[in-house]
C-alpha positions, 0 to 999 in steps of 0.5 A: 500500499503506498503513502496516496493511500489510506484505510477508510473508517469502520463502520460499527454495528448494529448493521442496519439497512433501512428503508428509503423511497427508491427512484428507478429509472423506466425498465426500457432505459435500465441498462442503456449506455445512452440513459447516464446521461441523466446523471452527468455534468453539470451534478447539481442539475442531476435532481432537477433532470431526474425530475423531468424524466419522471414526468416525461415516464422515463424514471419513476419514483416509488410511491412510499419508502421500503427495503428492497429485495433485488434479484438480477440475472446476468450470463446465466448468474443470479444474484439476490440481495436487500437493498436499503440506505446503509446506517454510516453515523456510528464508527467502530473502536475495537475491530469486534465493533465493525460491520462493514470491512473494506478489503482496500485502501482507497484514495482520498482525493477520488473518495472526496470528488465522489463524494462532491458529485454526490453532493451536488446531485443530491443523490446516491446513484447505486448501491455499494455492494456488500457481501456476508454469510447471512443467518439462516433465518434472513435466507428463509425470510428472503426466500419466503419474500421471493416466493411472492409475486415481484413489484417490478419484473422485467427485462433490461436494455442490457439483458439483465433481468431484474426483479424486485420486491418492495417491503414495506410490512413493519413486522417483516421489516423489524424481523430483517432489522434483527437478523441483520443487526449482528452481521459483519460483511465485506466491500464488494465493490465500492470502496471509494463511494463508501469513503465518500458515504462517511466524508458526507455524513462527517460534513452533514450529520443528523441529516439523509447524509447518515446513510448511504444506499448499499445491496448486501448480498449473502454468499452462501445463497445467491454468491456473485462470483469473485474473479482475479484482476490481470496485471500488466506492468509497462516499462518492466522486464520480463527476465527481471520479473522471473528472477526477482519471483525466483529470489523469494524462493517460489517454484518458477517453471518455463512451459510453452503457452497450452501448459502455463496457462493450464496451470493457471489456478489456486496456487501458481501465477503466470508470467508473459511477454506472450513470447515466453511463459513461465508458471510460478507457485509461491508456496505459501498461499494459505495465509496470503493472496496471491496478488499481495505476494506479487506486490509484496514480495515480487514488485518490491524486488525489481531494481526498475520497478515498471512506469505503472501497473495496468488492470484487466478483467480477463486474461485475453485482456492482458494478453492483448495489452503483453508485450515484451517491453509489457509484461502480464501477470496472469493471477488466479482467482481469490477465495471468498474466505481467504479474502475475509480471513486476511480483513478480519486478521488487519490485512489489506489486499492491493488495489484492484485485488478482486472482481465481484461480479456481476454487477447490477445495471445503473438505474435499477435503484437510485436513492434521493437524497431530498426524499430520504 
């Protein structure tokens, strides 16, 4: 972790997801790239722009506050979670009090820019994604809700199938609240927006900014896919990278492309410039993620460090960017239990270490702050 990053504060238990009155783009607008213009600069005009969209039928505001059960299906994978206003007004003083656990550090400047943008928009435009292992009784409640008729159901422009249930019954809300209270969750996506929520809460305590929009997914129920984010290293030298890996005591072997890619698994990385291919087995990944080992044990040993690190969500993308002057590092997919164990023991992963997928389309559920 470099000096430009910090760890955002931890929200304290009880974990609370509060009802809110959702703003939703019309089904034909959800997932349409052109709809992003509703949330574009100038940000101070977004609230009026969305009001105009409601008048024209391009968006709709729910009739009353609710906690929402949101299920979406993309590429054959179905994800389901509770969407509500995450209370962020309490800070944890000790690890046992923590309800929300970041697994990456953040850049304060980026969080500040997001906070300023949301303040101008007076809107949480999309939920951050949280994951946890929920209690069995909570899964039973969610399953019972999902067996009912959805309040909204449609196929969006991006091909995601959306189903949404509004939870308004006071008894049901109380039951969900009680079952969530002791939960601890990991931030899957939205570290900088989470930090922006905290900054806005500090600036505007006792207001709607005491909470920020979040979706909580149970990894035991409908898990998000957890994939690796691969690296290319412009300006680095593959032989030097291989040599640095060998000095750690790792098992390094040269192979052809097919055998190297076939060896990419939970215990091995691949280094390549698309001409030469090497597999690397660190041998000590029980308590350390492969991506952390790369950054902490290998890149720090290079006499001539790379100019920058570029990130790629697929092997094909990483290989397309690789060359003799830009070696690629292909990483194994991390394990959720391992990530959680590292974080809860006080560790962090490097920036862009995990890719939780799929994410919901933009515009399904938004939270207007002037109506919270």
